[in-house]
C-alpha positions, 0 to 999 in steps of 0.5 A, a space after each residue: 761578192 765577199 764582204 770584209 769585216 774587221 775579223 776577215 783576214 785579207 788574202 795575202 798579197 803574196 798570193 798575187 805574185 804567184 798569179 804571174 808564174 807559169 802553171 808549172 811554177 805555181 806554188 800552194 805554200 804562199 809563205 814559201 814565195 821569196 820577198 823580192 826587191 828590184 833596184 833600178 839605178 838610173 843615170 838621172 832622177 827619172 821621177 823628178 822629185 829631187 831625191 837620191 832614191 825612191 821606194 815604191 810599194 803597192 797599196 790598197 788605197 781604199 783601205 789604206 793598207 800595204 798590199 803585202 806581196 813582199 815585192 819592192 821596187 827602188 829607184 836610185 839616182 845614179 848621179 847622186 853624190 851626197 855625203 851618205 852611204 848612197 852618195 858614196 856608193 853611186 860615186 864608187 859605181 862611176 869610178 873606173 879606177 878602184 883606187 878612187 873608190 871609198 868602199 874598200 870591199 868594192 875597191 878590192 873586188 874591182 881591183 881583182 877583176 881589173 888588175 889581177 890576172 885571174 880576175 881579168 880572165 874571169 871578167 873576160 869569160 863573163 864578158 864573152 858569155 854576155 856578148 854571145 848571149 847578145 849575139 844569139 838574141 840578135 840572131 833570133 830577132 833577125 830570124 823572127 823578122 825573116 820568118 814574118 817576111 815568109 819568103 825564105 825557107 827555114 834552111 836558108 834562114 838558118 844559114 843566114 842567121 848562123 843558128 841551128 836549123 832546129 832552133 829556127 824551127 823552134 822559133 817558127 813554132 813559137 811564133 805560130 803559137 803566139 799568132 794562134 793564141 
């Protein structure tokens, strides 16, 4: 057991973030780990506190100290429309017409992506990539379900799912590894 004295430095919380990394991604220089902030914009006030946003930080309750892992979570209430920066941003995020936006920077970018020929092509490419990624994920989910059934061959599953047979084999191997882990 390790006792903490006023002179004993606490292990940096940043080290804890590294524990979640796969072995090949672990780092020894914990100061090199980047600070992270995940922002959830929710339709409603999911924490029911009547606030436009909530900052969530990890703490060591018994010591009254911040954990110090430099990971932050922010929940933003998407329906919030106050007369402040967050209210205006949430308003702009809900606008389908860039001309209705209050932020000139956001409006300019939205106008480019929605009305400029190059921007529309760029947005179409991004949407096609997202759709392809979703299709692939759906196909892989179907493959995993069919593999669980255990009644069809790899070749048949590949044909039905329109995934390459090699990818179906990889998914089958991953599933076997997960079962035996």
